[in-house]
C-alpha positions in Angstrom: -5.2 20.0 11.2 -2.1 21.0 10.3 -1.4 20.2 6.3 0.9 17.6 5.5 4.4 17.9 3.6 5.7 15.9 0.6 7.3 16.3 -2.9 5.9 18.5 -5.5 5.4 16.1 -8.6 3.1 13.5 -9.0 3.7 10.1 -11.1 1.2 7.4 -12.1 2.7 3.9 -13.1 1.0 1.4 -14.7 2.2 -2.2 -14.2 1.6 -5.9 -13.3 2.1 -5.6 -9.7 0.5 -4.7 -6.7 -1.1 -0.9 -6.2 0.9 0.8 -3.8 0.9 4.6 -2.4 4.4 5.3 -1.9 5.8 8.5 -0.2 9.2 10.6 -0.7 11.6 10.7 1.9 10.8 14.2 4.1 13.5 16.6 5.3 13.6 17.4 9.3 13.6 20.9 9.4 12.0 21.3 13.4 13.8 21.3 16.9 15.0 17.9 18.2 15.3 16.3 21.6 17.0 13.3 23.3 15.1 11.1 25.0 16.6 8.2 26.9 14.3 5.2 27.9 15.3 3.0 30.6 13.6 0.1 32.9 12.3 0.6 36.5 16.3 -0.2 37.3 18.2 2.5 35.3 19.4 -0.1 32.9 19.0 1.0 29.3 16.3 -0.3 26.4 17.3 -0.3 23.0 15.2 -0.7 20.3 12.5 1.4 22.6 9.8 3.0 19.9 9.1 6.6 20.6 6.0 8.2 18.9 5.7 12.2 19.2 1.8 12.7 19.0 0.1 16.0 18.6 -2.9 17.3 21.0 -5.5 15.5 18.3 -3.9 12.4 18.1 -1.7 13.1 15.0 1.7 11.6 14.8 4.2 14.0 14.6 7.7 12.0 14.4 9.0 8.7 15.6 12.6 7.1 16.5 14.0 4.1 18.0 16.6 3.9 20.7 20.3 3.2 20.3 22.4 0.7 22.1 22.5 3.2 25.2 18.9 3.7 25.1 18.9 7.3 23.3 16.8 8.3 20.5 16.2 11.9 19.0 12.8 13.2 17.9 11.4 16.4 16.7 9.0 18.2 19.2 7.7 20.8 16.8 3.8 20.4 17.4 4.2 17.6 19.3 2.1 17.3 22.8 3.0 13.7 24.3 5.4 10.9 23.7 3.9 7.3 23.5 6.8 5.0 24.3 6.6 1.2 23.6 9.3 -1.4 24.2 9.1 -5.6 23.5 8.3 -6.8 27.3 7.6 -3.7 28.8 3.8 -1.8 29.5 3.2 1.1 26.9 3.8 4.7 28.7 2.5 7.8 27.8 4.5 11.3 28.7 2.6 14.8 28.8 5.6 16.7 27.5 7.7 16.3 24.7 11.2 17.5 26.4 14.3 16.0 26.7 14.0 13.7 29.3 14.6 10.0 30.6 11.5 7.3 30.6 11.5 4.6 32.6 9.3 1.5 31.4 7.8 -1.0 33.8 8.0 -4.6 33.2 5.0 -5.8 31.2 2.6 -8.2 33.0 1.1 -10.1 30.7 2.1 -11.2 27.2 5.7 -10.4 25.9 6.0 -9.7 22.1 9.9 -9.5 21.2 11.6 -8.5 18.4 12.9 -10.8 15.7 14.5 -11.0 12.6 11.5 -12.7 9.8 13.1 -15.1 8.0 11.1 -17.9 5.8 7.3 -16.8 7.2 4.6 -16.3 4.6 4.0 -12.4 4.2 0.9 -11.7 3.1 1.6 -7.6 2.3 3.9 -5.0 2.9 3.4 -1.1 3.3 5.5 2.1 3.8 4.6 4.3 6.3 5.8 8.1 5.7 8.3 8.1 8.5 11.4 6.9 6.9 13.0 3.6 7.7 9.3 2.2 9.2 7.4 -0.5 7.0 4.3 -2.7 8.2 3.7 -6.3 7.3 0.8 -9.0 7.6 1.7 -12.7 8.0 -0.6 -16.1 8.0 1.2 -16.8 11.6 0.3 -15.0 15.0 0.6 -12.2 15.5 -0.4 -11.1 12.4 0.7 -7.5 12.1 4.6 -6.7 12.1 6.7 -3.1 12.0 10.1 -2.4 11.6 11.8 0.8 12.5 15.1 0.0 11.2 14.5 -0.4 7.2 13.6 -4.1 8.0 16.7 -4.8 10.0 14.5 -6.4 12.9 10.5 -7.0 13.4 8.3 -6.7 16.2 4.5 -7.7 16.6 2.5 -4.0 17.1 1.4 -3.3 19.5 4.4 -4.8 21.8 2.6 -5.7 24.3 -0.7 -7.0 25.0 -1.8 -5.2 28.7 -5.2 -4.7 28.0 -7.8 -5.5 25.1 -8.4 -1.9 24.4 -6.6 -0.6 21.2 -5.1 -4.5 20.7 -3.4 -5.0 17.4 -5.8 -7.1 15.1 -5.7 -11.1 15.3 -6.4 -12.1 11.7 -4.7 -9.2 9.4 -4.5 -9.7 5.8 -4.0 -6.5 3.9 -1.8 -4.0 5.1 -2.1 -0.3 3.8 -1.2 3.3 4.6 -2.8 6.8 4.1 0.4 8.7 3.1 0.6 10.4 6.5 3.2 9.4 9.0 1.9 7.1 11.8 -1.4 6.0 9.8 -1.7 2.8 9.0 -4.7 0.3 8.4 -5.4 -3.5 7.8 -8.3 -5.4 7.0 -9.3 -8.4 9.4 -12.2 -9.8 6.8 -15.6 -8.2 8.7 -13.9 -4.9 9.5 -10.8 -2.7 9.3 -8.8 -2.0 12.2 -6.8 1.6 11.9 -3.9 3.2 13.7 -2.8 6.7 13.7 -0.1 6.0 16.0 2.2 3.9 14.1 0.3 0.9 15.6 0.6 1.7 18.9 -3.3 1.2 19.4 -6.1 0.5 17.2 -9.9 1.5 16.4 -12.4 -0.4 14.1 -14.6 0.5 11.1 -16.7 -2.4 10.1 -17.4 -3.4 6.4 -21.2 -2.5 7.0 -23.2 -2.3 3.8 -19.9 -3.8 1.7 -20.7 -6.4 -0.8 -18.9 -8.1 -3.8 -16.4 -10.0 -3.9 -12.1 -9.0 -4.9 -11.8 -6.6 -2.2 -9.2 -3.7 -2.5 -8.3 -1.4 0.3 -7.0 2.7 -0.3 -6.2 5.3 2.1 -5.2 9.0 1.3 -4.8 11.7 3.3 -4.1 15.0 2.2 -4.1 17.9 4.6 -7.8 18.5 5.6 -9.1 15.3 3.1 -8.4 12.0 4.5 -10.8 9.3 2.6 -10.5 5.8 2.9 -11.9 3.5 -0.1 -13.1 -0.2 -0.7 -13.7 -1.3 -3.9 -15.1 -4.4 -4.7 -16.6 -6.0 -8.2 -19.5 -4.6 -7.1 -18.8 -1.2 -6.4 -17.1 1.4 -4.1 -17.5 2.6 -0.8 -15.7 5.2 1.2 -15.5 6.8 4.9 -14.3 10.0 6.1 -11.4 9.0 8.4 -10.8 10.8 11.7 -8.3 13.5 12.0 -8.4 14.4 15.8 -9.6 12.3 19.1 -12.3 14.6 18.9 -13.7 13.7 15.3 -16.6 11.1 14.9 -16.1 7.6 14.3 -16.1 6.5 10.6 -18.3 4.7 9.0 -18.7 3.2 5.0 -21.3 4.5 2.7 -21.5 4.0 -1.5 -19.3 6.4 -3.2 -22.1 7.6 -5.4 -20.4 10.9 -5.7 -17.5 9.3 -8.1 -20.2 8.4 -10.7 -20.1 4.5 -12.1 -16.8 2.6 -12.5 -16.8 -0.6 -14.2 -16.6 -3.6 -12.1 -13.3 -5.0 -13.9 -11.6 -1.2 -14.5 -8.9 -0.4 -12.0 -8.6 2.6 -9.7 -6.0 4.4 -7.5 -5.8 6.9 -4.9 -3.2 9.0 -3.9 -2.6 12.6 -1.9 -1.5 15.6 -3.7 1.8 16.7 -3.8 0.8 19.8 -1.5 -2.6 21.1 -0.2 -5.7 19.1 0.3 -6.6 17.5 -2.6 -6.6 13.8 -3.4 -6.4 12.2 -7.1 -8.4 9.5 -8.4 -7.0 7.2 -11.2 -8.9 5.1 -13.1 -8.0 2.6 -16.0 -10.6 1.7 -18.5 -11.6 -1.9 -18.5 -12.7 -1.5 -22.4 -10.0 0.7 -23.6 -7.2 0.8 -20.9 -6.8 4.3 -21.2 -5.6 5.5 -17.6 -7.6 8.8 -16.6 -6.8 11.1 -13.3 -9.7 13.2 -11.3 -9.5 15.6 -8.7 -11.6 14.5 -5.7 -13.6 17.2 -3.6 -11.2 18.4 -0.2 -12.0 18.2 3.1 -15.5 16.4 2.7 -17.6 15.8 5.8 -19.8 13.3 4.3 -19.2 10.5 2.0 -21.9 12.1 -0.4 -19.6 14.9 -0.5 -16.8 13.0 -2.0 -17.1 13.8 -5.5 -14.5 13.7 -8.7 -13.8 16.8 -11.3 -11.5 17.9 -13.9 -10.8 14.1 -15.4 -7.9 14.2 -17.6 -6.3 11.7 -19.7 -2.5 10.8 -18.8 -1.5 9.3 -22.3 -1.0 6.0 -20.8 -2.9 2.9 -21.9 -3.0 -0.1 -19.3 -1.5 -3.3 -21.0 0.3 -6.4 -19.9 3.0 -6.1 -21.2 5.8 -6.7 -18.9 6.9 -3.2 -18.4 6.4 -0.5 -16.2 5.4 2.9 -17.8 4.5 6.3 -16.3 3.3 9.8 -16.6 4.2 12.5 -14.7 2.5 16.3 -13.6 3.1 19.2 -11.9 0.3 20.6 -11.8 -2.4 17.6 -11.9 -3.9 19.0 -15.1 -1.0 18.1 -17.8 0.0 14.9 -18.0 3.0 13.3 -20.2 3.8 9.7 -20.4 7.4 8.3 -20.6 8.3 5.5 -23.2 9.3 3.1 -20.5 10.8 2.7 -17.1 11.8 -0.9 -16.1 11.7 -3.9 -18.2 13.6 -6.2 -20.0 12.4 -4.2 -23.2 12.7 -1.1 -21.9 15.8 1.5 -22.7 15.9 2.4 -19.1 16.2 -1.1 -17.9 19.7 -0.5 -17.0 18.7 1.2 -13.8 17.9 -2.4 -12.5 19.8 -4.3 -14.8 19.0 -7.5 -13.1 15.2 -7.5 -13.6 14.4 -9.9 -16.7 10.5 -10.2 -15.9 7.8 -9.2 -13.6 6.0 -12.5 -12.3 5.6 -15.3 -14.4 2.8 -16.5 -17.0 1.0 -18.5 -14.7 -0.5 -17.8 -11.5 -0.4 -20.9 -9.3 3.2 -20.6 -8.0 3.4 -20.0 -4.1 2.7 -16.2 -3.0 1.3 -15.4 -6.6 -2.1 -16.8 -6.0 -3.9 -14.7 -8.7 -2.7 -11.6 -7.9 -4.0 -9.1 -10.5 -2.3 -6.6 -12.6 -3.0 -2.9 -11.1 -1.6 0.7 -10.9 0.0 2.8 -8.8 -0.1 6.8 -8.2 2.7 8.4 -6.0 4.9 11.3 -5.7 8.0 11.5 -7.5 11.1 10.9 -5.3 13.7 13.8 -5.2 16.8 13.6 -6.8 19.4 11.1 -5.2 16.7 9.6 -2.6 17.3 6.4 -3.7 21.0 6.5 -4.5 22.3 3.0 -3.4 19.2 1.3 -3.4 19.5 -2.5 -4.0 16.8 -4.8 -5.3 17.1 -7.9 -3.6 14.1 -9.7 -5.1 10.2 -10.4 -4.8 7.6 -13.1 -4.8 4.5 -11.2 -6.4 3.1 -9.9 -3.4 
């Protein structure tokens, strides 16, 4: 299993918003090849999705075709191509070389691209791949993907040739692992997860999980890939597969992480490099935020233990500002005075943001969303230059 690449500095943000795991943009350095996608008559297919997959099923790279049906992908570490397009049957190619791929017309449901306006969006999640995002909606189909920074959206997968590996039909939460192509959704009785950008899916039943207010987290760093389910009754975990030959995952109580109060907040994220995963806990009584390092490459849930818990210097309060703590080694943390908010000295970075949410929780789109925190790698200098914040309704 190849170790994953990411930035070097970790940050923790504590705010009145959703918990999210974000990844810093990645710089390409591998060899590249051009793939052309056409239909059976030779007509170019724009907006076809090309995923480069390794021999063990890991997503290595992805791209979408331009108006001429061409796309450039990195072929380092790739063993095959998975090509999909709305209205066409998916196709797997066993070589990652410059070539023309011809797709056959779908014989079943055609799920087309659309620009999504006015839909009731449940959740959004960012892939490690730059420009790829996922959304769940109240309508059918429920899982959507964009590969062009939300310029257009399509259901995943883009056709329904078979029932095997089909996209979930009633997804609510959507979350990613921090590794390219890995995305999961909650369907109520199970978790559906994908390791190839949502083109095919596998199931993880929520067997044994009890309690309400379910929250879902997936963190993958090198040889460590853990999925967590948090409720007001406890914390459950699963060892996620990193190869097609790995055993199917199952959930078990994460007893090795100790007792975490029902009202305490948790967050998980992969380390900047290597195999470590961090767990942040905001204590319900004191509000103090601590960070511990989880055991690496655990083969059983019982083997996921936490060690080296340290204080970040943050205290969780609902004060309308976002604060953060940063660390270069995961053991020494420095808290900021404030980052974004109407009362922050740094508020000019997003000068039009005057508040986060409203005092009441009955507005459309809020529905009792609770305040939580997030932990993420820090973006490199200049990574978000020119970024414009358009607005948000809580979720």
